[in-house]
C-alpha positions as CSV (number, residue, x, y, z in Angstrom):
1,M,-195.7,1.9,96.9
2,S,-196.8,0.6,93.5
3,S,-200.1,-1.2,93.2
4,P,-200.1,-5.0,92.4
5,V,-200.0,-5.9,88.7
6,F,-202.5,-8.4,87.2
7,P,-200.4,-11.5,86.2
8,F,-199.7,-12.0,82.5
9,A,-200.4,-15.7,82.9
10,A,-203.9,-15.0,84.3
11,L,-205.2,-13.1,81.2
12,V,-208.3,-14.8,79.9
13,A,-209.1,-15.4,76.2
14,Q,-206.2,-13.3,75.0
15,K,-203.9,-15.9,73.3
16,P,-203.2,-13.9,70.1
17,L,-202.3,-10.8,72.2
18,Q,-200.2,-12.8,74.6
19,Q,-198.2,-14.4,71.8
20,A,-197.6,-11.1,70.0
21,L,-196.4,-9.5,73.2
22,L,-194.1,-12.4,74.2
23,L,-192.5,-12.4,70.7
24,A,-191.8,-8.7,71.0
25,A,-190.3,-9.3,74.4
26,V,-188.0,-12.0,73.0
27,D,-186.9,-9.9,70.1
28,P,-187.7,-6.1,70.4
29,S,-186.2,-5.6,66.9
30,I,-189.5,-7.0,65.6
31,G,-190.7,-3.4,65.9
32,G,-193.3,-3.5,68.6
33,V,-197.0,-4.4,68.9
34,L,-200.0,-2.3,67.9
35,V,-203.1,-3.4,69.8
36,S,-206.3,-2.1,68.3
37,G,-209.7,-2.4,70.0
38,P,-212.5,-0.7,71.9
39,R,-212.3,0.5,75.4
40,G,-212.3,-2.1,78.2
41,T,-210.6,-5.0,76.3
42,A,-207.6,-5.2,78.7
43,K,-205.0,-3.5,76.4
44,S,-203.3,-1.5,79.1
45,T,-203.6,-4.4,81.6
46,A,-201.7,-6.7,79.2
47,A,-198.9,-4.1,78.7
48,R,-198.3,-3.7,82.4
49,A,-198.4,-7.4,82.9
50,L,-195.7,-8.0,80.2
51,A,-193.4,-5.4,81.8
52,E,-193.4,-7.4,85.0
53,L,-192.1,-10.5,83.2
54,L,-189.0,-8.7,81.9
55,P,-185.8,-8.8,84.1
56,E,-186.0,-5.1,84.8
57,G,-189.7,-5.0,85.3
58,K,-189.8,-1.4,84.0
59,L,-192.8,0.2,82.3
60,V,-192.6,3.8,80.9
61,T,-195.8,5.5,79.6
62,L,-195.7,8.1,76.9
63,P,-198.4,10.7,77.7
64,L,-200.6,11.9,74.9
65,G,-199.4,15.5,75.1
66,A,-195.7,14.6,75.1
67,S,-193.3,16.9,73.3
68,E,-190.4,15.8,71.1
69,E,-187.9,16.8,73.9
70,Q,-189.8,14.8,76.4
71,L,-189.5,11.8,74.1
72,I,-185.9,11.9,72.9
73,G,-184.2,14.0,75.6
74,T,-182.4,17.3,75.5
75,L,-178.8,18.6,75.1
76,D,-177.5,21.5,77.2
77,I,-175.7,23.6,74.5
78,Q,-174.5,26.2,77.0
79,S,-172.8,23.5,79.0
80,A,-171.2,22.1,75.9
81,L,-169.8,25.5,74.8
82,R,-168.6,26.3,78.3
83,D,-167.1,22.9,79.4
84,G,-166.5,21.2,76.1
85,G,-168.7,18.3,77.1
86,V,-172.2,17.2,76.2
87,K,-174.7,17.4,79.0
88,F,-177.6,15.1,78.1
89,S,-181.0,15.1,79.9
90,P,-182.6,11.7,79.2
91,G,-186.1,11.5,77.7
92,L,-188.6,8.7,77.9
93,L,-186.8,6.7,75.3
94,A,-183.7,6.5,77.5
95,K,-185.8,5.7,80.6
96,A,-187.6,2.8,78.7
97,H,-184.3,1.1,77.9
98,L,-184.5,-2.6,78.5
99,G,-188.2,-2.2,79.6
100,V,-191.6,-1.6,78.0
101,L,-192.6,1.7,76.4
102,Y,-196.4,1.9,76.5
103,V,-198.1,4.4,74.2
104,D,-201.9,4.6,74.8
105,E,-204.0,6.2,72.0
106,V,-201.0,6.2,69.6
107,N,-203.3,7.1,66.8
108,L,-203.8,10.5,68.4
109,L,-200.1,11.4,68.6
110,P,-198.6,13.8,66.0
111,N,-197.4,11.7,63.1
112,P,-193.7,13.0,63.3
113,L,-193.6,11.9,66.9
114,V,-194.9,8.4,66.1
115,D,-192.4,8.1,63.2
116,Q,-189.5,9.0,65.4
117,L,-190.7,6.6,68.1
118,L,-190.9,3.7,65.6
119,D,-187.4,4.5,64.2
120,V,-185.9,4.1,67.6
121,A,-187.9,1.0,68.4
122,A,-186.6,-0.7,65.3
123,S,-183.0,0.4,65.5
124,G,-182.5,0.3,69.3
125,V,-180.6,3.5,69.2
126,N,-181.7,7.1,69.9
127,I,-179.7,10.0,68.4
128,V,-180.3,13.5,69.7
129,E,-178.9,16.4,67.6
130,R,-178.9,20.1,68.2
131,D,-176.8,22.9,66.7
132,G,-174.1,20.6,65.4
133,I,-173.8,18.6,68.6
134,S,-175.1,15.1,68.8
135,H,-175.5,12.4,71.5
136,R,-176.5,8.8,71.0
137,H,-177.6,6.1,73.5
138,D,-179.0,2.6,73.5
139,A,-182.8,2.5,73.6
140,R,-183.8,-1.1,73.3
141,F,-187.4,-1.5,74.6
142,V,-190.6,-3.4,73.9
143,L,-192.9,-0.9,72.2
144,I,-196.6,-1.4,72.8
145,G,-199.0,1.0,71.2
146,T,-202.8,0.9,71.7
147,M,-205.6,2.6,69.8
148,N,-209.3,2.7,69.6
149,P,-210.2,2.7,65.9
150,E,-213.4,4.7,66.6
151,E,-211.1,7.6,67.5
152,G,-209.2,7.6,64.2
153,E,-206.8,5.5,62.3
154,L,-203.0,5.6,61.8
155,R,-201.6,6.5,58.4
156,P,-200.7,3.3,56.3
157,Q,-197.0,4.4,56.4
158,L,-197.0,4.4,60.2
159,L,-199.1,1.2,60.5
160,D,-196.5,-0.6,58.4
161,R,-193.7,0.4,60.9
162,F,-195.3,-1.6,63.7
163,G,-194.0,-5.1,63.6
164,L,-197.1,-6.9,64.8
165,M,-200.8,-6.0,65.1
166,V,-203.5,-7.6,67.2
167,E,-207.2,-6.6,66.9
168,M,-209.3,-6.9,70.0
169,S,-213.0,-7.0,70.0
170,N,-215.9,-7.0,72.5
171,C,-216.7,-10.4,73.9
172,F,-220.2,-11.7,73.4
173,D,-219.6,-15.2,74.7
174,A,-221.3,-15.5,78.1
175,D,-219.0,-18.1,79.4
176,V,-215.9,-16.2,78.5
177,R,-217.3,-13.0,79.9
178,Q,-218.0,-14.7,83.2
179,R,-214.4,-16.1,83.4
180,I,-212.9,-12.7,82.7
181,V,-215.1,-11.0,85.3
182,K,-214.6,-13.7,88.0
183,S,-210.8,-13.5,87.4
184,R,-210.8,-9.7,87.8
185,L,-213.0,-9.7,90.9
186,A,-210.7,-12.3,92.5
187,F,-207.7,-10.2,91.8
188,D,-209.3,-7.0,93.1
189,T,-210.5,-8.8,96.3
190,D,-207.1,-10.3,97.3
191,P,-204.3,-9.4,94.8
192,D,-201.6,-11.2,96.8
193,A,-203.5,-14.5,97.0
194,F,-204.4,-14.2,93.3
195,R,-200.8,-13.6,92.3
196,A,-199.6,-16.4,94.5
197,R,-201.8,-18.8,92.5
198,H,-200.1,-17.8,89.3
199,R,-196.6,-17.4,90.6
200,D,-195.2,-20.6,89.1
201,E,-196.6,-19.7,85.6
202,Q,-195.2,-16.2,85.9
203,T,-191.8,-17.5,86.9
204,S,-191.8,-20.0,84.0
205,L,-192.7,-17.3,81.5
206,G,-189.9,-15.0,82.7
207,E,-187.4,-17.9,82.4
208,R,-188.6,-18.7,78.9
209,I,-188.2,-15.1,77.7
210,H,-184.6,-15.0,79.1
211,A,-183.7,-18.4,77.5
212,A,-185.2,-17.4,74.2
213,R,-183.3,-14.1,74.0
214,A,-180.1,-16.0,74.6
215,A,-180.9,-18.6,71.9
216,L,-182.0,-16.2,69.1
217,S,-178.6,-16.0,67.4
218,S,-178.3,-19.8,67.1
219,F,-181.3,-20.0,64.7
220,D,-181.2,-19.9,60.9
221,F,-183.8,-20.1,58.2
222,D,-183.9,-22.8,55.6
223,D,-185.2,-22.5,52.0
224,A,-188.7,-23.9,52.9
225,V,-189.2,-21.2,55.6
226,H,-188.0,-18.4,53.2
227,S,-190.3,-19.7,50.5
228,R,-193.4,-19.8,52.7
229,V,-192.7,-16.3,54.0
230,S,-192.4,-15.0,50.4
231,E,-195.6,-16.8,49.4
232,L,-197.6,-15.3,52.3
233,C,-196.4,-11.8,51.7
234,I,-197.0,-11.9,48.0
235,D,-200.5,-13.3,48.5
236,A,-201.2,-10.4,50.9
237,H,-199.8,-7.9,48.3
238,V,-197.8,-6.1,50.9
239,D,-195.6,-3.1,50.1
240,G,-191.9,-3.5,50.3
241,L,-190.0,-6.2,52.2
242,R,-190.6,-5.2,55.8
243,A,-193.3,-7.8,56.2
244,D,-190.9,-10.6,55.1
245,I,-188.2,-9.5,57.6
246,V,-190.6,-9.1,60.5
247,M,-192.2,-12.5,59.8
248,L,-188.9,-14.2,59.8
249,R,-187.9,-12.5,63.1
250,A,-191.3,-13.3,64.7
251,A,-191.1,-17.0,63.6
252,R,-187.6,-17.2,65.0
253,A,-188.7,-15.7,68.3
254,L,-191.6,-18.1,68.5
255,A,-189.3,-21.1,67.9
256,A,-186.9,-19.8,70.6
257,L,-189.7,-19.2,73.0
258,E,-190.9,-22.8,72.6
259,G,-187.4,-24.3,72.9
260,A,-187.6,-25.7,69.3
261,S,-184.4,-26.9,67.6
262,S,-185.1,-24.9,64.4
263,V,-187.5,-22.5,62.8
264,T,-190.2,-24.3,60.8
265,V,-192.9,-23.5,58.3
266,A,-195.4,-24.1,61.2
267,H,-193.8,-21.3,63.2
268,V,-194.2,-19.0,60.2
269,E,-197.9,-19.9,59.8
270,R,-198.6,-19.1,63.5
271,V,-197.2,-15.6,63.3
272,A,-198.4,-14.6,59.8
273,D,-201.7,-13.1,60.8
274,A,-200.2,-10.7,63.3
275,V,-197.5,-9.7,60.7
276,L,-200.0,-9.2,57.8
277,K,-203.1,-8.0,59.5
278,H,-202.2,-4.3,59.1
279,R,-200.2,-4.7,55.9
280,R,-202.6,-6.7,53.6
281,R,-203.8,-4.7,50.6
282,E,-206.9,-5.2,48.6
283,T,-206.4,-5.6,44.8
284,D,-209.9,-5.9,43.5
285,A,-210.4,-2.2,42.7
286,P,-212.6,-1.8,39.6
287,S,-210.9,-0.6,36.4
288,R,-211.4,3.1,35.4
289,E,-210.3,2.7,31.8
290,P,-212.6,3.7,29.0
291,A,-214.1,0.8,27.0
292,G,-211.9,-0.5,24.2
293,R,-208.6,0.4,25.9
294,E,-206.5,-2.4,27.3
295,S,-204.9,-1.7,30.7
296,T,-201.2,-2.1,31.3
297,S,-199.3,-3.3,34.3
298,S,-198.5,0.3,35.1
299,D,-202.2,1.2,35.0
300,V,-203.0,-1.6,37.4
301,G,-200.4,-0.4,39.9
302,S,-201.8,3.1,39.6
303,A,-205.3,1.9,40.2
304,Q,-204.3,0.1,43.3
305,S,-202.6,3.1,44.8
306,D,-205.3,5.7,44.1
307,W,-207.6,4.8,46.9
308,G,-210.8,6.9,47.1
309,Y,-210.4,8.0,43.4
310,M,-213.6,9.4,41.8
311,P,-213.7,9.9,38.0
312,P,-214.2,13.5,36.8
313,E,-217.7,14.5,35.9
314,P,-218.6,16.9,33.0
315,T,-219.9,20.3,34.1
316,G,-222.0,22.8,32.3
317,T,-220.4,25.7,30.4
318,A,-221.4,29.3,30.1
319,K,-220.4,32.0,27.7
320,V,-218.2,34.8,29.1
321,K,-219.0,38.3,27.9
322,Q,-216.0,39.9,26.5
323,V,-215.1,43.2,28.1
324,R,-213.6,45.9,25.9
325,P,-210.5,47.7,27.2
326,L,-211.2,51.1,28.7
327,A,-209.0,52.9,26.2
328,A,-211.0,51.5,23.4
329,K,-214.3,52.7,24.9
330,K,-213.0,56.3,25.2
331,A,-211.9,56.2,21.6
């Protein structure tokens, strides 16, 4: 028998995280949510709580030492050769279909595994290929990755693949800490009674997610929304256009979740931070050009991309004694 889950609606002082997770639940094509923060900031609690709101209520956890076969599944080649049919053993991606795939310490996973995971999360389809035989299946899930930045960072290329990012921090507000602790103690003391107090809120959230998913296709974006998205992404100096697309999808999901009649600039503003937090680039790197030489646009682009560059330093020189060939010495 599974243990009771802390209600999503009862999370205290977690509004940015709750919004990001709800948006990903409404539209998984956003690309998942990366939650960064120290230990003890309710990252895993929030992931489990979100899964309970979904119709299937399914949570699949990717263990840290998982292999590629565990993740994507395997094909029985001998069976295919013998019977002419493909025998597929589902992996965690297949099991997470229509639920939540939770990846704790995603920054400690091998980069190829994270890359493959993000590919499927964005496309909603998993393709397994082996020895010229392939199998594909739907894998639409809400991806939630968590990490403690003290244990290492994700490469920028992988960070960009996550749709939204929320940074958690330790709470040093005494009143908020007391509310969090009291809420947790009340849940631990009597989970059933605690959950009963939040049942109506939980039911309402589940219904809103279901209605928002059904309404997504009815929304469009006007020129004002497109213009504001472009402005925000340009100001953040993001690479490529993924941020623009994710921001539009997130704004649409928020409008649908709130039962709005259209997507507005206000919706864009409210999702922008989660979209740009891990994609924003600094552009104030000092010039490395010698005095008297004007920099060009290509030079600026190069300076921005060579993070950690250190200019070459002159080193001392020494004369090398010439060694005469052996034949010449004998002569």
